[in-house]
Legacy VTK file of the C-alpha trace (Angstrom):
# vtk DataFile Version 3.0
C-alpha trace
ASCII
DATASET POLYDATA
POINTS 577 float
23.631 27.376 -42.279
24.438 30.727 -40.714
21.699 32.436 -42.621
19.287 29.850 -41.354
20.411 30.433 -37.782
20.088 34.214 -38.175
16.627 33.851 -39.622
15.693 31.530 -36.793
17.051 34.021 -34.271
15.005 36.867 -35.749
11.858 34.771 -35.755
12.557 33.669 -32.207
13.038 37.276 -31.016
9.758 38.378 -32.535
7.979 35.352 -31.062
9.498 36.010 -27.620
8.400 39.654 -27.628
4.923 38.715 -28.828
4.672 35.986 -26.217
5.809 38.363 -23.478
3.253 41.030 -24.417
0.314 38.633 -24.780
1.124 36.704 -21.612
1.584 39.904 -19.596
-1.792 41.261 -20.691
-3.498 37.877 -20.240
-2.086 37.149 -16.775
-2.789 40.697 -15.580
-6.419 40.599 -16.752
-6.929 37.147 -15.264
-5.609 38.197 -11.871
-7.710 41.359 -11.800
-10.908 39.601 -12.911
-10.531 36.882 -10.266
-9.382 39.151 -7.455
-11.417 40.098 -4.411
-8.893 42.734 -3.226
-7.502 45.921 -4.690
-4.162 45.454 -6.426
-1.419 46.526 -4.007
1.267 45.824 -6.597
1.374 42.080 -6.209
-0.621 41.316 -9.353
1.535 43.625 -11.461
4.763 42.078 -10.237
3.405 38.595 -10.671
2.249 39.411 -14.236
5.706 40.734 -15.120
7.546 37.702 -13.811
5.066 35.232 -15.272
5.186 36.866 -18.701
9.008 37.006 -18.602
9.044 33.292 -17.866
6.844 32.722 -20.910
9.121 34.895 -23.057
12.215 33.014 -21.893
10.510 29.728 -22.675
9.669 30.949 -26.167
13.241 32.126 -26.667
14.483 28.715 -25.622
12.591 27.363 -28.593
15.305 28.835 -30.814
17.342 25.757 -29.977
14.804 23.654 -31.843
15.449 25.556 -35.049
19.227 25.666 -34.521
19.447 21.955 -33.851
17.433 21.146 -36.936
20.018 22.997 -39.073
23.137 21.698 -37.244
25.771 20.335 -39.695
27.397 17.726 -37.482
25.909 14.584 -36.006
24.167 16.486 -33.248
20.989 14.908 -31.925
18.065 16.254 -33.905
14.706 17.030 -32.454
12.426 14.060 -32.925
8.690 13.708 -32.986
8.944 12.193 -29.507
10.692 15.328 -28.237
8.008 17.580 -29.651
5.214 15.421 -28.229
6.954 15.397 -24.864
7.277 19.194 -24.875
3.611 19.664 -25.766
2.604 17.138 -23.098
4.645 18.953 -20.435
3.068 22.308 -21.344
-0.405 20.771 -21.228
0.328 19.117 -17.885
1.513 22.441 -16.489
-1.589 24.263 -17.695
-4.050 21.629 -16.529
-2.394 21.255 -13.130
-2.269 25.035 -12.647
-5.977 25.464 -13.413
-6.974 22.401 -11.390
-4.944 23.377 -8.318
-6.175 26.969 -8.464
-9.812 25.925 -8.698
-9.387 23.375 -5.936
-7.849 25.937 -3.612
-10.521 28.542 -4.338
-13.399 26.102 -4.017
-12.110 24.861 -0.659
-11.075 28.237 0.675
-12.893 30.052 3.449
-10.938 33.272 3.008
-10.308 35.690 0.174
-7.170 34.984 -1.841
-4.361 37.263 -0.650
-1.978 35.949 -3.296
-1.025 32.764 -1.542
-3.197 30.479 -3.670
-1.913 31.804 -6.971
1.691 31.465 -5.820
1.095 28.001 -4.481
-0.676 26.962 -7.695
2.199 28.296 -9.777
4.889 26.609 -7.748
3.039 23.296 -7.520
2.116 23.174 -11.202
5.690 24.002 -12.182
6.902 21.192 -9.933
4.454 18.832 -11.641
5.621 20.014 -15.075
9.320 19.627 -14.151
8.698 16.153 -12.746
6.770 15.216 -15.894
9.575 16.518 -18.103
12.183 14.604 -16.102
10.131 11.404 -16.218
9.489 11.804 -19.926
13.169 12.407 -20.587
14.125 9.274 -18.659
11.563 7.232 -20.566
12.955 8.460 -23.872
16.478 7.572 -22.738
15.328 4.091 -21.754
13.579 3.561 -25.057
16.652 4.714 -27.017
19.213 2.966 -24.810
21.381 0.468 -26.680
22.079 -1.595 -23.587
19.725 -3.724 -21.571
20.632 -2.136 -18.248
17.946 0.013 -16.728
15.443 -0.480 -19.541
11.861 0.324 -18.713
9.855 -2.747 -17.768
6.203 -3.282 -17.044
7.118 -3.491 -13.356
8.800 -0.065 -13.490
5.746 1.457 -15.126
3.433 -0.163 -12.565
5.625 1.117 -9.726
5.600 4.648 -11.114
1.825 4.629 -11.490
1.439 3.203 -7.986
3.679 5.909 -6.492
1.799 8.701 -8.243
-1.488 7.210 -7.075
-0.080 6.940 -3.543
0.899 10.601 -3.587
-2.509 11.716 -4.852
-4.482 9.553 -2.430
-2.360 10.592 0.551
-2.613 14.281 -0.408
-6.413 14.143 -0.613
-6.689 12.044 2.543
-4.406 14.282 4.619
-6.101 17.452 3.371
-9.571 16.139 4.211
-8.426 14.891 7.601
-6.906 18.233 8.516
-9.959 20.182 7.392
-12.429 17.862 9.098
-10.516 18.099 12.388
-9.768 21.824 12.154
-11.474 24.485 14.228
-9.965 27.394 12.274
-10.131 28.562 8.697
-7.282 27.340 6.513
-4.787 30.132 5.902
-2.610 27.946 3.711
-0.932 25.918 6.410
-3.040 22.797 5.886
-2.416 22.842 2.177
1.341 23.154 2.638
1.375 20.450 5.288
-0.662 18.118 3.090
1.657 18.695 0.150
4.781 18.071 2.234
3.389 15.033 4.032
2.030 13.412 0.864
5.350 13.961 -0.917
7.098 12.313 2.027
4.719 9.360 1.731
5.352 9.133 -2.026
9.133 9.278 -1.531
8.968 6.625 1.171
6.803 4.457 -1.122
9.301 4.866 -3.966
12.164 3.911 -1.667
10.281 0.887 -0.349
9.343 -0.210 -3.872
12.969 0.124 -4.982
14.099 -1.910 -1.990
11.536 -4.614 -2.736
12.743 -4.805 -6.327
16.304 -5.252 -5.088
15.250 -7.936 -2.627
13.424 -9.800 -5.390
16.697 -10.410 -7.137
18.663 -11.126 -3.964
19.842 -14.662 -3.370
19.926 -14.429 0.417
17.029 -15.951 2.330
15.782 -14.670 5.649
15.778 -18.151 7.173
13.972 -21.429 6.479
13.684 -20.472 2.837
11.563 -17.416 3.610
12.366 -14.440 1.415
11.504 -10.770 1.585
8.938 -11.357 -1.172
7.229 -13.993 0.958
7.025 -11.575 3.872
5.736 -8.791 1.661
2.986 -10.987 0.235
2.140 -12.198 3.718
1.689 -8.603 4.852
-0.586 -7.928 1.876
-2.704 -10.957 2.781
-2.854 -9.729 6.381
-3.956 -6.260 5.205
-6.695 -7.789 3.053
-7.883 -9.853 5.992
-7.833 -7.094 8.627
-8.255 -3.835 6.704
-11.988 -4.027 5.887
-12.847 -4.701 9.530
-10.729 -1.990 11.115
-10.879 0.981 8.721
-14.268 2.371 7.674
-12.875 4.005 4.551
-11.670 0.618 3.358
-14.951 -1.005 4.262
-16.895 1.535 2.211
-14.479 1.346 -0.735
-13.664 -2.353 -0.717
-13.353 -2.659 -4.495
-10.704 0.058 -4.736
-8.843 -1.323 -1.706
-8.671 -4.847 -3.103
-7.560 -3.480 -6.458
-4.682 -1.609 -4.805
-3.768 -4.735 -2.837
-3.878 -6.771 -6.039
-1.556 -4.327 -7.820
0.744 -4.334 -4.783
0.877 -8.145 -4.588
1.727 -8.457 -8.292
4.377 -5.747 -7.910
5.961 -7.413 -4.878
5.930 -10.777 -6.610
7.444 -9.230 -9.738
5.049 -11.012 -12.094
3.865 -8.056 -14.145
3.485 -8.960 -17.779
1.191 -7.973 -20.581
-0.587 -11.353 -20.521
-1.625 -10.767 -16.908
-2.831 -7.234 -17.643
-4.893 -8.485 -20.586
-6.314 -11.309 -18.471
-7.240 -8.944 -15.642
-8.977 -6.585 -18.065
-10.765 -9.246 -20.109
-11.563 -12.075 -17.660
-14.487 -10.365 -15.852
-16.150 -9.909 -19.246
-15.048 -13.124 -20.985
-16.149 -15.297 -18.073
-19.562 -13.677 -18.305
-19.554 -12.257 -14.777
-19.983 -8.568 -15.597
-22.349 -9.108 -18.573
-24.531 -11.359 -16.406
-24.648 -8.766 -13.648
-25.442 -5.995 -16.123
-28.110 -7.878 -18.090
-29.752 -9.318 -15.001
-29.652 -5.927 -13.331
-31.459 -4.342 -16.282
-33.971 -7.192 -16.393
-34.701 -6.847 -12.712
-34.832 -3.066 -13.062
-37.642 -3.253 -15.587
-39.302 -6.324 -14.093
-39.049 -5.380 -10.438
-42.738 -4.588 -10.036
-43.831 -7.948 -11.444
-41.283 -9.801 -9.310
-42.500 -7.992 -6.213
-46.102 -8.781 -7.041
-45.293 -12.466 -7.534
-43.303 -12.592 -4.309
-46.086 -10.870 -2.404
-48.584 -13.456 -3.727
-46.342 -16.331 -2.616
-45.811 -14.826 0.832
-49.543 -14.357 1.284
-50.119 -18.073 0.748
-46.938 -19.729 2.029
-45.073 -19.471 5.326
-42.020 -17.228 5.097
-39.863 -19.930 6.734
-40.949 -22.411 4.060
-40.090 -19.842 1.395
-36.659 -19.347 2.978
-35.955 -23.115 2.996
-37.031 -23.616 -0.615
-35.050 -20.562 -1.726
-31.824 -21.669 -0.029
-31.976 -25.274 -1.173
-33.361 -24.469 -4.620
-30.782 -21.799 -5.460
-28.010 -23.892 -3.956
-28.724 -26.921 -6.149
-29.766 -25.127 -9.327
-26.658 -22.869 -9.225
-24.652 -25.669 -10.868
-26.901 -25.276 -13.935
-27.750 -21.568 -14.101
-24.325 -20.510 -12.701
-23.595 -19.067 -9.285
-23.818 -15.527 -10.692
-27.421 -15.826 -11.859
-28.334 -17.624 -8.627
-26.876 -14.744 -6.594
-28.798 -12.163 -8.617
-32.041 -14.099 -8.142
-31.295 -14.320 -4.431
-30.910 -10.559 -4.144
-34.220 -9.844 -5.814
-36.080 -12.469 -3.802
-34.654 -11.333 -0.477
-35.249 -7.718 -1.392
-38.983 -8.314 -1.452
-39.241 -10.486 1.644
-40.992 -8.744 4.575
-38.085 -9.123 6.997
-35.939 -6.853 9.070
-32.542 -5.895 7.659
-30.655 -8.163 10.057
-32.782 -11.190 9.088
-32.305 -10.440 5.396
-28.539 -10.260 5.805
-28.456 -13.578 7.657
-30.598 -15.208 4.988
-28.365 -13.885 2.201
-25.158 -15.124 3.870
-26.528 -18.620 4.464
-27.858 -18.839 0.901
-24.487 -17.745 -0.508
-22.882 -20.638 1.380
-25.402 -22.953 -0.294
-24.801 -21.441 -3.745
-21.024 -21.744 -3.315
-21.367 -25.426 -2.407
-23.961 -26.366 -5.017
-22.251 -24.622 -7.932
-19.321 -27.066 -7.838
-21.412 -30.032 -9.048
-20.970 -29.166 -12.745
-18.365 -27.221 -14.764
-21.081 -24.645 -15.548
-21.517 -23.512 -11.965
-18.404 -21.509 -11.198
-14.741 -21.050 -12.292
-13.497 -23.386 -9.529
-15.356 -26.384 -10.947
-14.343 -25.495 -14.510
-10.655 -25.363 -13.571
-10.864 -28.568 -11.520
-12.398 -30.499 -14.434
-9.842 -29.128 -16.901
-6.959 -30.153 -14.596
-8.328 -33.683 -14.139
-9.646 -34.433 -17.621
-6.624 -36.571 -18.482
-5.403 -39.862 -16.914
-5.923 -41.294 -14.355
-9.321 -39.679 -13.709
-10.422 -38.704 -17.231
-12.849 -36.268 -15.602
-16.015 -35.604 -17.547
-19.003 -33.312 -17.078
-20.420 -35.217 -14.087
-17.098 -36.082 -12.422
-17.454 -33.616 -9.550
-21.102 -34.537 -9.094
-20.168 -38.191 -8.701
-17.361 -37.459 -6.216
-18.744 -34.509 -4.234
-22.559 -34.832 -4.293
-22.391 -37.015 -1.179
-20.952 -34.054 0.704
-22.562 -31.135 -1.121
-26.273 -32.062 -1.174
-26.588 -32.803 2.576
-24.680 -29.587 3.239
-27.115 -27.545 1.130
-30.073 -29.151 2.917
-28.492 -28.431 6.310
-28.005 -24.805 5.303
-31.682 -24.683 4.337
-32.618 -25.778 7.868
-30.153 -23.264 9.337
-31.713 -20.513 7.224
-35.145 -21.342 8.627
-33.753 -20.954 12.154
-32.305 -17.543 11.298
-35.455 -16.318 9.544
-37.364 -14.004 11.811
-41.024 -13.119 11.820
-42.510 -11.392 8.837
-43.294 -7.710 9.185
-46.698 -6.241 8.481
-45.513 -4.651 5.294
-46.099 -6.583 2.105
-42.797 -6.010 0.346
-40.000 -4.258 2.214
-36.845 -3.690 0.199
-33.340 -3.010 1.450
-32.646 -0.661 -1.445
-34.674 2.073 -3.043
-37.184 1.116 -5.673
-36.068 4.210 -7.527
-32.811 2.534 -8.634
-31.771 4.005 -11.973
-29.965 2.468 -14.929
-26.923 4.442 -13.843
-27.023 2.540 -10.543
-27.239 -0.722 -12.461
-24.199 0.237 -14.529
-22.280 1.409 -11.459
-22.931 -1.909 -9.734
-21.645 -3.811 -12.767
-18.550 -1.583 -12.806
-17.883 -2.287 -9.118
-18.194 -6.023 -9.723
-15.776 -5.652 -12.648
-13.169 -3.950 -10.436
-13.789 -6.505 -7.672
-13.202 -9.509 -9.954
-10.165 -7.882 -11.565
-8.739 -7.151 -8.107
-9.170 -10.765 -6.986
-7.485 -12.014 -10.162
-4.468 -9.735 -9.599
-4.344 -10.693 -5.943
-4.374 -14.381 -6.830
-1.658 -13.919 -9.467
0.603 -12.184 -6.961
-0.044 -14.739 -4.233
0.623 -17.686 -6.568
4.299 -17.564 -5.621
3.701 -18.451 -2.002
0.886 -20.837 -2.949
3.192 -22.835 -5.223
6.048 -22.632 -2.726
4.303 -23.615 0.479
0.928 -25.217 -0.249
1.762 -28.056 -2.610
3.708 -30.054 -0.012
1.134 -29.691 2.773
-0.681 -32.862 3.942
-4.380 -33.117 3.093
-5.541 -32.622 6.696
-3.508 -29.424 7.040
-4.259 -28.168 3.525
-7.961 -28.434 4.297
-7.592 -25.779 7.009
-5.017 -23.723 5.147
-7.575 -23.342 2.375
-9.446 -20.988 4.644
-7.444 -18.421 2.700
-10.209 -18.855 0.156
-12.132 -16.401 2.333
-9.957 -13.577 0.975
-8.437 -15.015 -2.204
-9.944 -16.175 -5.462
-10.672 -19.884 -4.930
-10.187 -20.514 -8.647
-6.530 -19.471 -8.334
-6.037 -21.763 -5.353
-7.704 -24.597 -7.266
-5.393 -24.113 -10.229
-2.366 -24.253 -7.924
-3.433 -27.201 -5.745
-5.374 -29.649 -7.933
-3.341 -32.055 -10.054
-3.830 -35.561 -11.508
-1.088 -36.848 -9.179
-3.328 -36.284 -6.121
-5.552 -39.020 -4.735
-9.301 -38.565 -4.903
-9.265 -38.062 -1.151
-6.772 -35.223 -1.412
-8.798 -33.607 -4.193
-11.984 -33.878 -2.133
-10.359 -32.385 0.963
-8.837 -29.471 -0.978
-12.026 -28.597 -2.872
-14.343 -28.841 0.132
-12.047 -26.615 2.177
-12.068 -24.027 -0.620
-15.842 -24.177 -1.111
-16.766 -23.799 2.547
-14.244 -21.081 3.382
-15.339 -19.074 0.338
-18.583 -18.119 2.074
-16.964 -16.723 5.231
-16.065 -13.230 3.976
-17.214 -10.953 1.162
-14.171 -11.426 -1.171
-14.380 -15.215 -0.865
-16.828 -15.889 -3.677
-18.571 -14.159 -6.577
-22.098 -14.605 -5.091
-20.882 -12.918 -1.893
-19.528 -9.981 -3.864
-22.715 -9.509 -5.901
-25.067 -9.812 -2.936
-23.021 -7.599 -0.605
-22.592 -4.941 -3.278
-26.241 -4.729 -4.254
-27.691 -5.000 -0.757
-25.155 -2.764 0.935
-23.876 -5.444 3.326
-20.628 -4.394 5.005
-17.654 -6.661 5.650
-18.352 -6.621 9.399
-22.007 -7.529 8.909
-21.035 -10.437 6.688
-18.276 -11.716 8.960
-20.526 -11.549 12.022
-22.417 -14.620 10.772
-20.242 -15.855 7.914
-17.165 -16.650 10.024
-18.970 -18.695 12.746
-21.044 -20.622 10.174
-17.941 -21.253 8.078
-15.911 -22.494 11.046
-18.681 -24.874 12.148
-19.054 -26.230 8.611
-15.273 -26.603 8.293
-15.147 -28.608 11.529
-18.122 -30.818 10.615
-16.778 -31.605 7.158
-13.267 -32.192 8.525
-14.567 -34.939 10.797
-16.800 -36.289 8.038
-14.158 -36.374 5.306
-11.239 -37.705 7.310
-12.743 -39.792 10.088
-16.140 -41.160 9.007
-15.669 -44.462 7.114
-17.583 -43.731 3.924
-17.141 -41.442 0.973
-14.113 -40.991 -1.298
-11.552 -41.295 1.483
-12.988 -44.559 2.700
-12.055 -46.392 -0.424
LINES 1 578
577 0 1 2 3 4 5 6 7 8 9 10 11 12 13 14 15 16 17 18 19 20 21 22 23 24 25 26 27 28 29 30 31 32 33 34 35 36 37 38 39 40 41 42 43 44 45 46 47 48 49 50 51 52 53 54 55 56 57 58 59 60 61 62 63 64 65 66 67 68 69 70 71 72 73 74 75 76 77 78 79 80 81 82 83 84 85 86 87 88 89 90 91 92 93 94 95 96 97 98 99 100 101 102 103 104 105 106 107 108 109 110 111 112 113 114 115 116 117 118 119 120 121 122 123 124 125 126 127 128 129 130 131 132 133 134 135 136 137 138 139 140 141 142 143 144 145 146 147 148 149 150 151 152 153 154 155 156 157 158 159 160 161 162 163 164 165 166 167 168 169 170 171 172 173 174 175 176 177 178 179 180 181 182 183 184 185 186 187 188 189 190 191 192 193 194 195 196 197 198 199 200 201 202 203 204 205 206 207 208 209 210 211 212 213 214 215 216 217 218 219 220 221 222 223 224 225 226 227 228 229 230 231 232 233 234 235 236 237 238 239 240 241 242 243 244 245 246 247 248 249 250 251 252 253 254 255 256 257 258 259 260 261 262 263 264 265 266 267 268 269 270 271 272 273 274 275 276 277 278 279 280 281 282 283 284 285 286 287 288 289 290 291 292 293 294 295 296 297 298 299 300 301 302 303 304 305 306 307 308 309 310 311 312 313 314 315 316 317 318 319 320 321 322 323 324 325 326 327 328 329 330 331 332 333 334 335 336 337 338 339 340 341 342 343 344 345 346 347 348 349 350 351 352 353 354 355 356 357 358 359 360 361 362 363 364 365 366 367 368 369 370 371 372 373 374 375 376 377 378 379 380 381 382 383 384 385 386 387 388 389 390 391 392 393 394 395 396 397 398 399 400 401 402 403 404 405 406 407 408 409 410 411 412 413 414 415 416 417 418 419 420 421 422 423 424 425 426 427 428 429 430 431 432 433 434 435 436 437 438 439 440 441 442 443 444 445 446 447 448 449 450 451 452 453 454 455 456 457 458 459 460 461 462 463 464 465 466 467 468 469 470 471 472 473 474 475 476 477 478 479 480 481 482 483 484 485 486 487 488 489 490 491 492 493 494 495 496 497 498 499 500 501 502 503 504 505 506 507 508 509 510 511 512 513 514 515 516 517 518 519 520 521 522 523 524 525 526 527 528 529 530 531 532 533 534 535 536 537 538 539 540 541 542 543 544 545 546 547 548 549 550 551 552 553 554 555 556 557 558 559 560 561 562 563 564 565 566 567 568 569 570 571 572 573 574 575 576
């Protein structure tokens, strides 16, 4: 044993000396080759200290050899320990290079040594934090007790906190630089680092508090818990954020994804099944593949589509074209799916010789029609599929045409009315034959990027719905039909399929089912997140949340009021029986 230790010590000494010499020469050359100033002694001192740190680290490796030869039941170095050590070293190196390059690329002054020191300190902090986190994870994994074990929620919280730190650091740095009238001498970088760390710490504290409140038995009054309030605030942020903050408006997919992660975290419903569903559902349901395939088809067939549309517009009034398009897509969406109908809408509107404002209005009204019409069969959209599956047993024994039989009386006149409304909002045709809202030079990369955005959007809505299910189940199920009809305006920001799954049950009367579904369908057209066709059209045509809400909210409110009177107070239809 002792001979082994002595041999290990000799090998370690040689390795430490070699490491010191190589690191000294390497650091010194690097500093000199990347310097814009003459060396006033700083580079030499820095090289000495940096190389000594490397030598000490190498010498510390002697413990690995000594532990491996220890005679007693001392903890041996495991594969996990080695992987962790390598990972920490890699993280340090990558963070050092990345921070250094970032500082130099964003610097307006020659490096006087500050950037290299800051990069060293920051990267070491990252490495130490990574080592501490990795050590804690290993302890959790090897812990014999169940207390403090790592859960999916803990992992999600950690990822969210790191993301919060990174986003806040970048945001604060950019804000300071964009509002600065002087060159950055290092102050902005230090301030950004300190402020973003404060934000991350505050986020960690808040997340910890939320986790504690989730397990608390004390209510805040009237059965309202801290989780309920937290989810309510998330819903409020989703509703207000896109209209008040331009950054959110321009990055709506990322914002909704963050809100979805936050809602699931607050609700404490993280589990592998949900993660798998969020990852797979946009693909399995055919949403992303349809967007991708249709996008490629339209990419290669755009010229023919434009030629055909130009021929139609030369021989038919543009208002007649608008009416036929709205009504046709609205009714056929139950057969070809709402997704394909939305993609067809985009390409048709793209080529119509209208001003941007008129095109936006036409798209919004048509999306209302598609959202209504798609419910008539289980093929149209997830909402109808879920509704049929929930009602397929007694007493309704819902089949393929169940929703058509019960809702066509309300849906078809609504689609026709929207067609008339679209004609009223269709302006005069311009002199140009085929004016598009997007460039004709759209590449396949753009097609793929659009499909990726739709993927994130759908995944975000699924997570948001999963998190909100707690308050949906808690508060919505006991609401009277008349009130639930208006409460379902939440469909404007939440996935209406999730609300359908929570609200629809065989125990409801046909009147209650009709009221719930019609409220969901109409409200889904009011804002961009409300329905898949909205998301696709807004994404591809560059329609902002404000532009959509400017017409979508008033039209939605009018339709909600009209259908409320019709469903509950006019003596015919399902409720009359």
